[in-house]
C-alpha positions as CSV (number, residue, x, y, z in Angstrom):
1,X,-27.1,9.9,-17.7
2,X,-27.6,12.9,-15.4
3,X,-30.7,12.9,-13.2
4,X,-32.6,16.1,-12.3
5,X,-31.8,15.5,-8.6
6,X,-28.1,15.8,-9.4
7,X,-28.6,19.2,-11.1
8,X,-30.7,20.4,-8.2
9,X,-27.8,19.5,-5.9
10,X,-25.8,22.2,-7.6
11,X,-28.3,24.7,-6.4
12,X,-28.0,23.6,-2.8
13,X,-24.2,23.8,-2.5
14,X,-22.8,26.8,-0.7
15,X,-19.1,25.9,-1.0
16,X,-17.4,26.6,-4.3
17,X,-15.0,23.7,-3.9
18,X,-17.8,21.2,-3.4
19,X,-19.7,22.7,-6.2
20,X,-16.8,22.2,-8.5
21,X,-16.4,18.6,-7.6
22,X,-20.1,18.0,-8.4
23,X,-19.8,19.7,-11.7
24,X,-16.7,17.6,-12.6
25,X,-18.7,14.5,-11.7
26,X,-21.5,15.5,-13.9
27,X,-19.1,16.0,-16.8
28,X,-17.6,12.5,-16.3
29,X,-21.0,11.0,-16.4
30,X,-21.5,12.6,-19.8
31,X,-18.2,11.3,-21.2
32,X,-15.9,14.3,-20.5
33,X,-13.0,14.0,-18.1
34,X,-12.2,17.7,-18.2
35,X,-14.4,20.7,-17.6
36,X,-14.0,24.5,-17.2
37,X,-16.5,27.0,-16.0
38,X,-15.7,30.7,-16.1
39,X,-17.9,33.8,-15.6
40,X,-17.5,37.5,-15.3
41,X,-20.1,40.1,-14.3
42,X,-20.1,41.7,-17.8
43,X,-18.9,41.0,-21.3
44,X,-16.8,44.1,-21.0
45,X,-15.1,42.9,-17.8
46,X,-11.5,41.6,-17.8
47,X,-11.4,37.9,-18.0
48,X,-8.7,37.8,-15.3
49,X,-11.5,38.8,-12.8
50,X,-13.6,35.7,-13.7
51,X,-15.0,33.2,-11.2
52,X,-13.2,30.2,-12.6
53,X,-13.3,26.5,-11.8
54,X,-11.5,23.8,-13.9
55,X,-9.8,20.5,-13.7
56,X,-7.7,21.1,-16.8
57,X,-4.0,20.5,-16.6
58,X,-2.5,23.0,-14.2
59,X,0.4,23.5,-16.6
60,X,-2.0,24.4,-19.4
61,X,-4.0,26.7,-17.2
62,X,-0.8,28.5,-16.1
63,X,0.3,28.9,-19.8
64,X,-3.2,30.0,-20.9
65,X,-3.5,32.6,-18.1
66,X,0.1,33.9,-18.4
67,X,-0.3,34.5,-22.1
68,X,-3.9,35.9,-21.7
69,X,-5.0,33.4,-24.4
70,X,-8.7,33.9,-23.5
71,X,-8.5,37.1,-25.6
72,X,-7.5,35.1,-28.7
73,X,-9.3,31.8,-28.0
74,X,-11.8,31.2,-30.9
75,X,-14.2,29.5,-28.5
76,X,-14.4,32.5,-26.3
77,X,-14.8,34.8,-29.3
78,X,-17.7,32.7,-30.5
79,X,-19.4,32.8,-27.1
80,X,-19.1,36.6,-26.9
81,X,-21.3,36.9,-29.9
82,X,-23.5,33.8,-29.9
83,X,-25.8,31.8,-27.6
84,X,-25.2,28.6,-29.5
85,X,-22.7,25.9,-28.4
86,X,-19.5,25.4,-30.4
87,X,-18.2,21.9,-31.0
88,X,-14.5,21.5,-31.0
89,X,-13.1,20.2,-34.3
90,X,-9.9,21.0,-36.1
91,X,-11.8,23.4,-38.5
92,X,-13.3,25.2,-35.5
93,X,-9.9,26.8,-34.8
94,X,-9.4,28.5,-38.2
95,X,-6.4,30.6,-38.9
96,X,-2.8,30.2,-38.0
97,X,-3.1,31.5,-34.4
98,X,-6.2,29.5,-33.6
99,X,-4.8,26.3,-35.1
100,X,-1.6,26.7,-33.1
101,X,-3.7,27.2,-29.9
102,X,-5.6,24.0,-30.7
103,X,-2.5,21.9,-31.3
104,X,-0.9,23.1,-28.1
105,X,-4.1,22.3,-26.1
106,X,-4.1,18.8,-27.6
107,X,-0.7,18.2,-26.0
108,X,-2.4,18.7,-22.6
109,X,-5.2,16.2,-23.4
110,X,-7.7,18.8,-24.5
111,X,-8.5,17.6,-28.0
112,X,-12.3,17.4,-28.5
113,X,-15.2,18.9,-26.7
114,X,-17.9,21.5,-26.7
115,X,-18.2,25.0,-25.3
116,X,-21.5,26.5,-24.3
117,X,-21.9,30.3,-23.9
118,X,-23.3,31.7,-20.7
119,X,-25.3,34.9,-20.9
120,X,-27.0,36.0,-17.7
121,X,-30.1,38.3,-17.4
122,X,-28.0,41.1,-15.9
123,X,-25.3,41.1,-18.5
124,X,-23.1,38.3,-17.0
125,X,-20.9,36.5,-19.5
126,X,-19.1,33.2,-19.3
127,X,-18.3,29.8,-20.8
128,X,-18.8,26.2,-19.8
129,X,-16.4,23.8,-21.6
130,X,-16.5,20.0,-21.6
131,X,-13.4,18.4,-23.0
132,X,-11.7,15.1,-23.5
133,X,-8.7,13.5,-25.3
134,X,-10.9,11.5,-27.7
135,X,-10.3,11.8,-31.4
136,X,-12.6,14.0,-33.5
137,X,-14.2,11.1,-35.4
138,X,-17.8,10.1,-36.2
139,X,-18.2,8.4,-32.9
140,X,-17.4,11.7,-31.1
141,X,-19.9,13.5,-33.3
142,X,-22.6,11.0,-32.5
143,X,-21.9,11.2,-28.8
144,X,-22.1,15.0,-28.8
145,X,-25.4,14.9,-30.6
146,X,-26.7,12.5,-27.9
147,X,-25.6,14.5,-24.9
148,X,-26.1,18.1,-26.2
149,X,-29.5,18.6,-24.6
150,X,-28.2,17.5,-21.2
151,X,-25.1,19.7,-21.5
152,X,-27.3,22.7,-22.1
153,X,-29.3,21.8,-19.0
154,X,-26.1,21.5,-17.0
155,X,-25.0,24.9,-18.3
156,X,-28.3,26.5,-17.1
157,X,-28.0,25.0,-13.6
158,X,-24.4,25.8,-13.4
159,X,-25.0,29.5,-14.1
160,X,-28.0,29.7,-11.7
161,X,-26.0,28.1,-8.9
162,X,-22.6,29.7,-9.5
163,X,-23.8,33.3,-9.6
164,X,-23.6,33.4,-5.7
165,X,-19.9,32.5,-5.8
166,X,-19.1,35.3,-8.3
167,X,-20.8,37.9,-6.2
168,X,-19.9,36.7,-2.7
169,X,-16.8,34.5,-3.2
170,X,-14.9,37.2,-5.0
171,X,-16.3,40.0,-2.9
172,X,-17.4,41.9,-6.0
173,X,-20.4,44.3,-6.2
174,X,-23.1,44.1,-8.8
175,X,-21.7,45.5,-12.1
176,X,-23.7,48.4,-13.5
177,X,-24.9,48.0,-17.1
178,X,-23.4,50.7,-19.3
179,X,-24.5,51.3,-22.8
180,X,-22.0,51.0,-25.7
181,X,-21.9,54.8,-26.0
182,X,-21.4,55.3,-22.2
183,X,-18.5,52.9,-22.3
184,X,-17.0,54.7,-25.3
185,X,-17.3,58.1,-23.7
186,X,-15.8,56.8,-20.4
187,X,-12.9,55.3,-22.3
188,X,-12.1,58.7,-23.8
189,X,-12.4,60.3,-20.4
190,X,-9.8,57.8,-19.2
191,X,-7.6,58.9,-22.1
192,X,-7.7,62.5,-20.7
193,X,-10.1,63.9,-23.3
194,X,-12.5,66.8,-22.4
195,X,-16.2,66.7,-23.2
196,X,-15.6,69.0,-26.2
197,X,-12.9,66.7,-27.6
198,X,-15.0,63.6,-27.0
199,X,-17.9,65.3,-28.9
200,X,-15.7,65.8,-31.9
201,X,-14.3,62.3,-31.7
202,X,-17.7,60.6,-31.4
203,X,-19.5,63.0,-33.7
204,X,-22.1,64.1,-31.2
205,X,-22.8,67.3,-29.3
206,X,-21.0,68.3,-26.1
207,X,-24.3,68.2,-24.3
208,X,-24.9,64.6,-25.3
209,X,-21.4,63.7,-24.0
210,X,-22.2,65.3,-20.7
211,X,-25.6,63.5,-20.6
212,X,-23.9,60.1,-21.0
213,X,-21.3,61.0,-18.3
214,X,-24.1,62.1,-15.9
215,X,-25.8,58.7,-16.4
216,X,-22.5,56.9,-15.7
217,X,-22.0,58.9,-12.5
218,X,-25.5,58.1,-11.4
219,X,-25.1,54.4,-12.1
220,X,-21.8,54.3,-10.2
221,X,-23.0,56.6,-7.4
222,X,-20.0,58.9,-7.7
223,X,-19.7,62.7,-8.1
224,X,-17.0,63.1,-10.7
225,X,-16.0,61.6,-14.0
226,X,-12.6,60.7,-12.6
227,X,-14.2,58.7,-9.8
228,X,-16.4,57.0,-12.5
229,X,-13.2,56.0,-14.4
230,X,-11.6,54.6,-11.3
231,X,-14.6,52.6,-10.4
232,X,-15.1,51.3,-14.0
233,X,-11.5,50.1,-14.0
234,X,-11.9,48.4,-10.6
235,X,-15.0,46.6,-11.9
236,X,-13.2,45.5,-15.0
237,X,-15.5,47.4,-17.4
238,X,-12.6,49.3,-18.9
239,X,-8.9,48.6,-19.0
240,X,-6.0,51.2,-19.0
241,X,-3.9,48.6,-20.9
242,X,-6.2,48.7,-23.9
243,X,-9.0,51.2,-23.8
244,X,-10.6,50.0,-27.1
245,X,-10.9,46.3,-26.1
């Protein structure tokens, strides 16, 4: 089993490559030969901007990333709306699309496992997945029950130690926290709408729209709404490809 000293070691590592190897080693001790840790600065950020470390099959990762499967992966969807772990079983991947994704992953040795949501105090979002090629039988279920408390502890130490890599390793700045309404208004600005048009779309006054935009400009430390849009896109908070995602 994992000892506390091994978890503390994660906190002391300053190199993301070494950090990854220690995390992979912890996973093997707990019965999982594959692991993935991914984190973005905000649940609204594009997943392509994530700090990501994994020893999954490179062929599977290339396929997963190229097809942007994170946006349809049921485990990611679960983690976006829950703080509870999700254990991988055939029924976990309900629906035709989810089932097809699961069956394809099985071909790469990713058959059973568990994904733990990561929700940071400043709005960070991520997932930590432990996987193996073991069959989804009663023995697997018992083993998951036995190690779940330790997996949760590993998740907490992984987040606390990896946050430095996301901020420093990727050269990103702290992501301002925008409210749901601020994001909605900013999306409509990106679409070329005026404050008056946005007020009609969102069923609020023009003054309220301008109030939200003033807050956004202050949070981004910019002077115009267009500058705010540019900065929001750069930080991954909104996407010109799909403004309603």
